[in-house]
C-alpha positions as CSV (number, residue, x, y, z in Angstrom):
1,M,53.5,71.0,45.7
2,R,50.4,73.1,45.9
3,S,47.4,71.3,47.3
4,R,44.1,71.5,45.4
5,A,41.0,72.7,47.1
6,P,38.3,70.1,47.5
7,R,35.9,69.9,44.6
8,Q,32.5,71.2,45.3
9,E,29.4,69.8,43.7
10,A,27.6,72.3,41.5
11,T,24.2,73.3,42.8
12,Y,21.3,73.5,40.4
13,I,18.1,75.3,41.0
14,V,15.2,73.9,39.0
15,H,12.0,75.8,38.7
16,D,9.5,73.0,38.1
17,S,6.4,74.6,36.6
18,A,4.3,71.5,37.5
19,A,5.3,71.8,41.2
20,V,4.5,75.5,41.1
21,K,1.0,74.6,39.7
22,L,0.5,72.0,42.5
23,D,1.4,74.6,45.1
24,G,-1.5,76.6,43.8
25,I,-4.1,74.0,44.5
26,D,-6.2,74.6,47.7
27,V,-7.3,71.6,49.7
28,A,-10.6,71.2,51.6
29,F,-12.1,68.1,53.1
30,D,-15.7,69.2,52.6
31,D,-17.2,67.0,49.9
32,E,-20.1,65.1,51.6
33,R,-20.9,63.2,48.4
34,A,-17.4,61.6,48.0
35,V,-16.9,57.8,48.2
36,S,-13.4,56.8,49.1
37,D,-13.5,53.2,47.6
38,A,-16.5,53.2,45.3
39,G,-15.7,49.7,44.0
40,A,-16.9,48.4,47.4
41,L,-20.3,48.4,45.7
42,L,-19.2,45.1,44.0
43,A,-18.2,43.3,47.2
44,G,-21.3,44.8,49.0
45,T,-23.6,43.5,46.3
46,L,-22.2,40.0,46.5
47,A,-22.3,40.0,50.3
48,G,-26.0,41.0,50.0
49,R,-26.7,38.2,47.5
50,L,-25.0,35.7,49.9
51,G,-26.9,37.0,52.9
52,I,-23.8,37.3,55.1
53,E,-25.2,39.9,57.5
54,A,-28.4,38.0,58.2
55,L,-26.5,34.8,58.5
56,V,-24.2,36.3,61.2
57,E,-27.2,37.7,63.0
58,R,-28.7,34.1,63.2
59,T,-25.4,32.3,64.0
60,V,-23.3,34.5,66.2
61,C,-24.7,35.1,69.7
62,L,-22.5,36.7,72.4
63,G,-25.2,36.6,75.0
64,E,-24.9,39.4,77.6
65,R,-21.2,40.1,76.8
66,P,-20.2,43.7,75.9
67,G,-20.7,44.5,72.3
68,A,-23.1,41.7,71.7
69,A,-25.8,43.7,69.8
70,N,-26.0,43.8,66.0
71,P,-23.2,41.2,65.3
72,G,-24.1,41.2,61.6
73,A,-23.4,44.8,61.0
74,K,-20.2,44.6,63.0
75,V,-18.8,41.6,61.2
76,M,-19.7,43.2,57.9
77,S,-18.0,46.4,58.9
78,L,-14.8,44.4,59.5
79,V,-15.3,42.4,56.2
80,S,-15.8,45.5,54.1
81,A,-12.8,47.2,55.6
82,M,-10.6,44.1,55.2
83,A,-11.6,43.7,51.6
84,L,-10.4,47.3,51.0
85,G,-7.0,46.4,52.7
86,A,-7.6,47.2,56.4
87,D,-5.1,45.5,58.6
88,S,-6.1,47.2,61.9
89,I,-9.3,48.1,63.7
90,D,-8.6,51.8,63.3
91,D,-8.5,51.4,59.5
92,C,-12.3,50.6,59.6
93,D,-12.9,54.3,60.2
94,L,-12.4,54.7,56.4
95,L,-15.9,53.4,55.8
96,R,-17.4,56.3,57.6
97,A,-15.9,59.0,55.4
98,A,-18.5,61.1,53.5
99,R,-21.0,58.8,51.7
100,S,-18.7,55.7,51.6
101,A,-21.1,53.7,53.8
102,Q,-23.9,54.1,51.3
103,V,-22.3,51.7,48.8
104,L,-21.7,49.0,51.4
105,G,-25.2,47.7,52.0
106,H,-24.9,47.7,55.8
107,R,-24.5,49.9,58.8
108,V,-20.9,50.8,59.7
109,A,-19.7,50.4,63.3
110,A,-17.1,52.7,64.9
111,P,-13.6,51.2,65.5
112,S,-14.0,51.4,69.3
113,T,-17.3,49.4,69.0
114,L,-15.6,46.8,66.8
115,G,-12.7,46.4,69.3
116,T,-15.2,45.8,72.2
117,F,-17.0,43.3,70.0
118,L,-13.9,41.3,69.1
119,R,-12.7,41.2,72.8
120,S,-16.0,39.6,73.8
121,F,-15.3,36.4,71.7
122,T,-14.5,33.1,73.4
123,F,-13.5,29.9,71.6
124,G,-17.1,28.9,71.3
125,H,-18.0,32.2,69.6
126,V,-15.2,31.7,67.2
127,R,-16.7,28.4,66.2
128,Q,-19.9,30.2,65.5
129,L,-18.0,32.3,63.0
130,D,-16.5,29.1,61.6
131,R,-20.1,28.0,60.8
132,V,-20.7,31.4,59.0
133,L,-17.6,30.8,56.9
134,G,-18.7,27.3,56.0
135,E,-22.3,28.3,55.1
136,T,-21.1,31.2,53.1
137,L,-18.9,28.8,51.1
138,R,-21.9,26.6,50.4
139,R,-24.0,29.6,49.2
140,A,-21.2,30.9,47.0
141,W,-20.6,27.5,45.4
142,A,-24.4,27.1,44.9
143,A,-24.3,30.5,43.1
144,G,-21.7,29.2,40.6
145,A,-18.3,29.6,42.3
146,G,-18.0,25.9,43.2
147,P,-16.2,23.0,41.4
148,G,-19.6,21.4,40.5
149,D,-19.0,17.8,39.4
150,G,-15.3,18.6,38.6
151,R,-12.2,17.8,40.5
152,L,-11.4,19.6,43.7
153,L,-7.8,20.2,44.7
154,V,-7.3,21.2,48.3
155,D,-4.0,22.4,49.8
156,V,-3.3,22.3,53.5
157,D,-0.5,24.2,55.1
158,S,0.5,26.3,58.1
159,F,2.2,29.6,58.4
160,V,3.6,32.0,60.9
161,G,1.6,35.2,61.6
162,E,4.1,37.6,63.0
163,V,3.3,39.9,65.9
164,H,5.4,42.5,67.6
165,G,4.6,42.7,71.3
166,A,5.0,40.5,74.3
167,A,1.4,41.1,75.4
168,K,-0.2,39.0,72.7
169,Q,-1.8,36.1,74.4
170,G,-0.7,32.8,72.9
171,A,2.0,34.3,70.7
172,C,5.5,33.0,71.1
173,F,8.7,32.2,69.2
174,G,8.4,29.2,66.8
175,Y,10.6,27.5,64.3
176,T,11.1,30.7,62.3
177,R,12.5,32.5,65.5
178,Q,9.8,35.1,65.1
179,R,7.1,35.9,67.7
180,G,3.7,35.0,66.3
181,Y,0.8,32.6,65.9
182,H,0.8,29.4,63.8
183,P,-2.5,29.2,61.9
184,L,-3.6,26.0,60.1
185,L,-5.1,26.6,56.7
186,A,-6.9,24.8,53.9
187,T,-7.3,26.5,50.5
188,R,-8.8,25.6,47.1
189,A,-6.0,25.4,44.5
190,D,-7.7,26.9,41.4
191,T,-9.4,29.9,43.0
192,G,-7.3,30.5,46.2
193,E,-10.4,30.7,48.4
194,V,-10.0,29.6,52.0
195,L,-12.0,26.5,52.9
196,H,-11.1,26.3,56.6
197,I,-8.7,28.0,59.0
198,R,-7.8,27.6,62.7
199,L,-5.7,30.0,64.6
200,R,-3.2,28.2,66.9
201,K,-0.7,29.3,69.5
202,G,2.8,30.1,68.2
203,S,4.2,27.0,70.0
204,A,2.1,24.6,68.1
205,N,3.9,22.1,65.9
206,T,2.9,21.8,62.3
207,A,0.4,19.0,62.6
208,R,-1.2,19.9,66.0
209,G,-4.9,19.7,65.7
210,M,-4.8,18.2,62.2
211,E,-7.1,15.3,62.9
212,R,-10.0,17.4,64.1
213,F,-9.3,20.1,61.4
214,L,-9.4,17.4,58.7
215,D,-12.7,16.0,59.9
216,E,-14.2,19.5,59.9
217,L,-12.7,20.2,56.4
218,I,-14.1,17.0,54.9
219,A,-17.6,17.6,56.4
220,R,-17.5,21.3,55.2
221,V,-16.6,20.4,51.6
222,G,-19.3,17.8,51.6
223,R,-22.0,20.2,52.8
224,A,-20.8,22.9,50.4
225,G,-21.4,20.6,47.4
226,A,-18.4,19.0,45.7
227,P,-19.5,15.5,44.6
228,G,-16.5,15.1,42.2
229,P,-13.1,13.5,43.0
230,K,-11.0,15.3,45.6
231,L,-7.3,15.5,46.2
232,L,-5.6,16.8,49.3
233,R,-2.0,18.0,49.1
234,A,0.3,18.8,52.0
235,D,4.0,18.9,52.9
236,S,5.8,16.4,55.1
237,G,4.8,18.2,58.3
238,F,1.4,16.6,57.9
239,W,2.7,13.0,57.3
240,S,0.6,10.7,59.5
241,K,-1.0,7.3,59.2
242,R,-4.1,8.6,60.8
243,T,-4.4,11.4,58.2
244,F,-4.1,8.8,55.4
245,T,-6.8,6.6,57.1
246,R,-9.2,9.5,57.5
247,L,-8.8,10.6,53.8
248,E,-9.2,7.1,52.5
249,R,-12.3,6.5,54.6
250,A,-13.8,9.7,53.1
251,G,-13.0,8.7,49.6
252,W,-10.3,11.4,49.1
253,S,-7.0,11.0,47.2
254,Y,-4.0,12.4,48.9
255,S,-0.5,13.5,48.1
256,I,1.5,14.2,51.2
257,G,5.2,14.8,51.7
258,V,7.3,12.3,53.6
259,R,10.4,13.0,55.8
260,M,13.6,11.3,54.9
261,Q,13.7,9.1,58.0
262,P,16.1,6.0,57.9
263,H,13.5,3.5,56.7
264,V,12.4,6.0,54.0
265,R,15.9,6.5,52.9
266,A,16.5,2.8,52.8
267,A,13.4,2.4,50.5
268,V,14.7,5.2,48.2
269,E,18.1,3.7,48.0
270,Q,16.6,0.4,46.7
271,I,15.3,2.1,43.6
272,P,17.3,0.9,40.5
273,E,19.3,3.6,38.8
274,D,17.7,2.9,35.4
275,A,14.2,3.6,37.0
276,W,14.9,7.3,37.3
277,Q,13.2,9.6,34.7
278,T,14.7,13.0,34.0
279,L,12.2,16.0,34.1
280,E,12.6,18.1,31.0
281,D,10.5,21.0,32.2
282,Y,12.6,21.7,35.3
283,P,14.6,25.0,35.7
284,P,17.9,24.9,33.8
285,T,19.9,25.5,37.0
286,S,19.1,22.1,38.3
287,I,18.8,18.5,37.2
288,A,15.7,16.7,38.5
289,Q,14.7,13.0,38.2
290,I,11.6,11.1,39.4
291,A,10.9,7.5,40.3
292,E,8.6,5.5,42.5
293,T,8.7,2.6,44.9
294,T,6.6,1.5,47.9
295,L,6.7,2.3,51.6
296,G,5.0,-0.6,53.3
297,E,1.8,-0.9,51.3
298,Q,1.8,2.8,50.1
299,R,3.0,4.2,46.8
300,L,6.0,6.4,47.3
301,V,7.0,8.9,44.6
302,V,10.4,10.5,44.8
303,R,12.0,13.5,43.1
304,R,15.7,13.9,43.4
305,V,17.5,17.1,42.5
306,R,21.0,18.3,42.0
307,T,21.5,22.0,41.8
308,L,24.3,24.2,40.2
309,D,26.4,26.0,42.8
310,R,27.8,29.5,42.4
311,Q,30.7,28.2,40.3
312,G,28.3,26.5,37.9
313,E,29.1,23.0,39.1
314,L,26.5,20.5,40.2
315,L,26.3,19.6,43.9
316,P,28.0,16.2,44.6
317,T,24.9,14.6,46.1
318,W,21.2,14.4,45.3
319,E,18.5,16.0,47.4
320,H,15.4,13.8,47.8
321,F,11.8,14.9,48.1
322,P,9.5,11.9,48.6
323,F,5.7,11.9,49.0
324,A,3.1,9.3,49.8
325,T,0.0,9.0,47.7
326,N,-2.9,6.7,47.0
327,R,-3.3,7.9,43.5
328,T,-3.0,5.5,40.6
329,D,-2.2,8.1,37.9
330,A,0.9,8.0,35.8
331,L,4.1,8.9,37.7
332,A,4.8,12.1,35.8
333,L,1.3,13.5,36.4
334,A,1.2,12.6,40.1
335,E,4.6,14.2,40.7
336,A,3.8,17.4,38.7
337,E,0.6,18.0,40.5
338,H,2.2,17.4,43.9
339,R,4.7,20.1,43.1
340,Q,1.9,22.5,42.4
341,H,1.0,22.4,46.1
342,A,3.1,25.6,46.2
343,V,0.1,27.6,45.0
344,V,-1.1,27.7,48.7
345,E,1.6,30.3,49.3
346,L,-0.3,32.7,47.0
347,A,-3.3,32.6,49.4
348,I,-1.0,33.0,52.4
349,R,0.5,36.0,50.7
350,D,-2.9,37.6,50.1
351,L,-4.0,37.0,53.7
352,K,-0.8,38.6,55.0
353,D,-1.1,41.4,52.5
354,Q,-4.5,42.2,54.0
355,A,-5.9,41.8,57.5
356,L,-3.5,39.1,58.7
357,A,-0.5,41.5,58.4
358,H,-1.4,42.2,62.1
359,F,-3.3,40.6,64.9
360,P,-4.9,43.6,66.6
361,S,-5.8,42.4,70.1
362,G,-3.9,41.1,73.1
363,R,-6.6,38.4,73.6
364,F,-6.2,35.1,71.7
365,S,-9.9,34.6,71.0
366,A,-10.3,38.1,69.6
367,N,-7.4,37.4,67.2
368,A,-9.0,34.1,66.3
369,A,-12.2,35.8,65.4
370,W,-10.3,38.4,63.5
371,T,-8.6,35.6,61.5
372,V,-11.9,33.9,60.5
373,I,-13.4,37.3,59.5
374,A,-10.2,38.0,57.5
375,C,-10.8,34.7,55.5
376,L,-14.4,35.7,54.9
377,A,-13.2,39.0,53.4
378,H,-10.6,37.2,51.4
379,N,-13.2,34.8,50.0
380,L,-15.5,37.7,49.2
381,L,-12.8,39.1,47.0
382,R,-12.1,35.8,45.3
383,W,-15.8,35.2,44.6
384,T,-16.2,38.8,43.3
385,S,-13.6,37.8,40.7
386,V,-14.8,34.2,40.0
387,L,-18.5,35.1,39.8
388,G,-18.2,38.6,38.4
389,L,-15.5,37.8,35.8
390,P,-15.8,34.1,35.0
391,G,-13.0,32.8,32.8
392,D,-10.8,35.8,33.6
393,T,-10.1,35.2,37.2
394,V,-7.5,37.6,38.8
395,R,-5.4,35.7,41.3
396,A,-3.8,38.5,43.4
397,A,-6.1,40.2,45.9
398,R,-4.3,43.5,45.6
399,T,-4.9,43.4,41.9
400,V,-8.6,42.9,42.4
401,R,-8.6,45.7,44.9
402,R,-6.7,48.1,42.7
403,R,-8.7,47.5,39.5
404,L,-12.3,47.0,40.9
405,L,-12.5,48.4,44.4
406,A,-10.1,51.2,45.1
407,L,-11.5,53.8,42.7
408,P,-12.8,57.1,43.9
409,G,-16.5,58.0,43.3
410,R,-19.1,60.6,44.0
411,L,-22.7,59.7,45.0
412,T,-25.4,62.0,43.9
413,R,-29.2,62.0,44.0
414,S,-31.6,63.3,41.4
415,A,-35.2,62.6,40.7
416,R,-35.2,60.2,43.7
417,R,-32.5,58.1,42.2
418,W,-28.9,57.6,43.4
419,T,-26.0,57.7,40.8
420,L,-22.5,56.7,41.6
421,H,-20.1,58.7,39.4
422,L,-16.8,57.0,38.8
423,P,-13.7,58.3,37.0
424,A,-13.9,58.7,33.2
425,R,-11.6,56.5,31.2
426,W,-11.0,54.1,34.1
427,P,-8.9,51.3,32.4
428,W,-11.0,48.5,33.9
429,Q,-14.5,50.1,33.6
430,D,-15.7,47.4,31.3
431,D,-14.7,44.7,33.8
432,F,-16.4,46.7,36.6
433,T,-19.6,47.0,34.7
434,A,-19.7,43.4,33.6
435,A,-19.0,42.2,37.2
436,L,-21.7,44.4,38.7
437,T,-24.2,43.2,36.2
438,R,-23.4,39.5,36.9
439,L,-23.5,40.0,40.7
440,R,-26.8,41.8,40.6
441,A,-28.2,38.9,38.6
442,L,-27.5,36.4,41.4
443,P,-30.6,35.3,43.4
444,T,-31.0,36.5,47.0
445,P,-31.0,33.9,49.7
446,A,-34.4,32.6,50.7
């Protein structure tokens, strides 16, 4: 039998007229009036109204250490670059392209200078940056970004900040089996802004340092101006009697997960079967029910779930998710709001999508300073949206950056007046104009 020759795929040659036209475009990096991310004008305007640079100058003092001069300009160089998506020190060089620096409102430091500056930080200097973050929070809330007399929901969580290198001081393998750090974080639920953060070594367990962190958080929120009711939510890694005592002493409500230890399991098993209420708004792939009991003198709310397996059959046993609370609200409301603690992951996503994608230094204190500055940049984006576009808050940082910050511009001067030319027919030009008008109307700090 005659064998057939292997089939060859036909080769098509396409002459793309568009590609031919693109090949005919010459490229020259010679426009001295270009602005790479012209929307940085918004963040720069808000930073000026909050007086961040002057605040850093008064608060951060590195003494005679290298890079100690002009800390305000250096912190603002990092903040501006991080707000535009920088996740390394070298990315800060973007701010020096053409006339980009003129829309920032501050001097721009070179990446090498910024590296020297960060490496000069000690733990005490990082605490000085902490005070800057807290005072900036107070000023932003006073300008209209705060909860006012309304309810404040605070979510506390920790996450693993991955690093790739054995020379990172303090980084090690944790419960995720990834080398990294283990920051402790508190965020505001409705806006996603960071209220407090503390970088910890990768070996730290979930609740390490929680007591001091909580004391600082309560004090900071009080100074920032939140007289209304406050609720703190956290998962079972933060379950502690001392945590409950601190929150109750401060007048806070709490909703904190509880691990299924033997005495907890025994309390759950004592719940009568007719006390369980089925949740109607749960995903159709699962059956969820809620009930409540007491654990000692505490109210214990329990959600139990049975999930469909790959064959479409329910798992034979229930999974239980209890949490302790001092709330007196209805069972369904308390359980539903505790489940919403998951919104903290959106803030963690944004931080990792920006500066905390990497920790640039081999020194732990330098990375701790980088972490606090990253949260300052994150909050600046959140406040740009909250104050600039009230009632239309955009949750994702990359969406704020794409719509309002990362647009090309051209800065020209005529009749002794500067004009920033932005792209015609920009889809979000009305939002940009409205936000800039509102931010420019904010009072400057005294």
